N, C-alpha and C positions, 0 to 999 in steps of 0.2 A: 460120671463126673462127680467130684467131691463137693461138699457143701460150700466150701470157700469159693470153688469155681462157679457154682450156681449163683452165689451172691455177688460175683463180680459183674458190675453193670456193663462192662465192655463186651462180655461174651455174647456173641450173636449180633453185635452192632456193626453197622456199615460205616467205616471211617473214610471221610472225604469222598464219599460216593464211589469208592473203588475197592477198599479192603474189608472183607468180611471176617471178623474176628471169630476164631474157632475155639481156642483154648489158651489158658495161661501156661507159659513154660517156666518162668522164673520171675522173682521180684527182688530187686536190689535197692541200694540206698538212693539211686538216681532215677531208676526207671523200672517199669514192669515190661516183660517181654512176652509176646503172644505169638502163636502160630495163626496165620490168617491166610485167606485166599485172595489173591489178586484177580478180581473178576475180569479185568480188561485183558490180561495176558494168560488167564486160566492156569495159574501156578501157585504153589504154596510159598509163603514168605514168612520171615520173622519180622514182627512189628514191635518196635521198641517205643513205648509211650512214656514220655518224661513225666515225673511226678508233678503235681500241681504247683508246688512252691518254685519249681524251676521254670515251668511254663509262664509264670507270672513275672519272672525276672527278665527285664528288657535287655540287660547286658548279656545274660545267658543266651537269650533268643538270637541276638546278633552273632555271637560267637558260634552258636550251634549251627546256624545256617552256613557260615563260612567254613567251619571245620567239616561239616557233612559234605560240602562240595569238594573239598580237598580229598577226603577219603574216597569219594565216588570216582575220582580220577585214578586211584590206585588199581593196578592190574597185576596180580601175582597169584599163582595157585595156592599160596599159603596165607592169603589175606581174605577175610570175609568180605564179599562184595556188597557194596551199598548201592541200592537201586533208586531210592527216592527219599525225600524229606519234605515234610509239610506241616501244616497247622490246620486242625479241624476245630473251629471255635477257639477255646482256650487251650486246647490240647496239642502239644508239640510232639511230633513222632518221626521216627526213622524207619525205613524199610530196608531190610537186608535179606541176603539169601538164607534159606532155612536149612540147617544142618542137623538132622536127628543125631543125637549122641549125648556126650557128657562134656563137662569142662575139665581141665586139668586139676582144678581144685577138688572136684568130686573124685577124681582118680586118686589124688593124694589122701583124701579122707579115708578112702577104702583101703589103700595099701601102705599108707604112711610114707614109705620111701620106695623109689623105683630102682630097677636094675640099671647097670651102666648102659646096656644096649637100649633099653627103653628111653633112658634119659637122652642119649645121643640122637635117637630118632626124632624125639620131640624138639630138641634143641636145633637140629638141622632145619626143621620146618619153620620154627620161629625166626631163626636167623635169616632165612630166605625172605619171609614176609617183611621183617624189619629192614632188610637191605633194600627192598623195593621202595619202602617208605623213605628211607634216608636218601636214596638217589633222587627221589622226587622232592626232597627238602621238607619232608613231614616227620615230625617227632611225635612218638606215641604218647609219652608222658605218664602212662599208667600200665606198664607191662607187669602183669601179675597172673597167677594161675586162673583166676576167674575169667580172664579175657582170652584164654587159649581154648579152642574148641576141638574136641576129638570126635570126629564123625564116625557113625556106625560103619561106613564104608572104608574107613582107614585114613581118610583125609585129616590133616591137622592144619588148623588155621588160627590166625590171631585177628581179633576184632576190636571194636571200640576205639578206633583211631580218632584222636582229636577231642573226644568227649571230656577228657580230664582238663584240657585247656579251656573248654567252654564253661566248666564248673569252677566256681571260686570257693574259697574257704567258707564264705558266708552261706553258700547254697549247698555245700556238702554235708551229709549227715555224719554223726559220730561213728557209726559202723563203717561207713564208706571211707572215712578218714583213716580208721584203724587198718582196714584192708589195704589201702593205698600206701600208707606210711611204712608198712613192713618192707616195701620194695623201693622206697624213695631215695633218690640219689642225694648225697650230702649237699651239693650246690643248690638243690631245690629247697633244702632245709635252711641253709644259711643265706642264700642270695635270691632265691625265688626264680632262678633262671635255669633253663634246660636246653640241651641240644642232643644230638645223636648219642653222645657219650653217656648221657643220663639214662637212655634206654639200655645201653650196654650194662650199666651198673645194675639196673633192675633185673636184667636177664641173668647177671651173675648171682644175685641173691636167689633167684628162682632156681638156678642150677644147683646152688648149695642145698636148697630145700629138697629138691628131687633126690639128691644123692645122700643127704644126711638124715632126711626124715623129719626135719624141723627147721624153723626159721632161725637165722643166726642171732637175731635180737628179739627180746621179749620185754613186755611192760604192760602195766594196767592202763596207762594213759598214752595217747599218741605222742606227746612230747617226750616221754621217757624213751620211746623207740627212736624218735627223730634225733635225740641227743646222741644215742649210740651210733647212728649212721654218721653223724658229724665228727665223732671223736674216736671211735674204736675201729679196729681192723677185723674184717671177717676171717674167722678161723678156717683151717683146711677141713673140707668135708670128710677126709679120711680119718680124722680124729673121732668121728661118730660112726664111720662105716669103713673098715679096713679094706674093703673090696675096691675102693675108689683108687684108680691109678694116679701116679704122680702128675701126669700131664693134665688131668682134670683138676687136681688140686691147684696147679699153677694157673690154669685158665680161670678158676674161680677167683683166685687172689688178684690176677691181672685185671679182670673185669670189674672188680669191686674196690679198686684203689680209690682212696678218698679224693685225690686230685684228678680232675677230668683229663688233664694232659698226660697222666700216667696210664690211662686206659686205652684200649683200641679206639680208633677214631670214629668208627661206625660199624654197623653189621655188614658182613659180606667182604 
């Protein structure tokens, strides 16, 4: 165990009388994720603990509970299952299935860009998960590589449904905003509204990144990137990677149309 792991006060703690925290998996702008043991059902789970500034936010708390309940109703092989949600003292947490593996972000850091076959395999899985959500009337709002899990056993799942809606601009960190804005649909930038077509836009940006090896828009500040989403057109990924077939070029362009009415209506 690393020094930082040993210094984490949650390691070894029993959360809500049920979840024994074993190790830290990851830390992000909104939460820290641990692997824990559900003592009641005797299984390993992923325990997502919201950072203190979010746990203290009453608006976030209300939205968090509502969105967690919606996510728990989703059932699809390509959606991370939500098992439980609760509060232990001032600590808000979410319990999900534990999937040993890596995120799509980690895969992209290692390989920069993916093959067409790899990209299609991942896209098919994400589309399946999003289609299940859209049929249930749930919009993800934060489709990005960090939320796509590639399990060691080959399963591909999308997670963190609803957490973006629970988080406001006031509670999000700068790093979190940068990570999200890279995939943010223009209507969220200009009007603050989102529907299934907003997820399709984010998916198109992610498709571009997997094929081209980079994000289409760059900037030092979140607003610079947001402005490009609202005013520019995403280029063809084949301009960066000649191996990309025309059909995938067209899919990227269709998915990332600035006007929602010009995109596919939903996943699936």
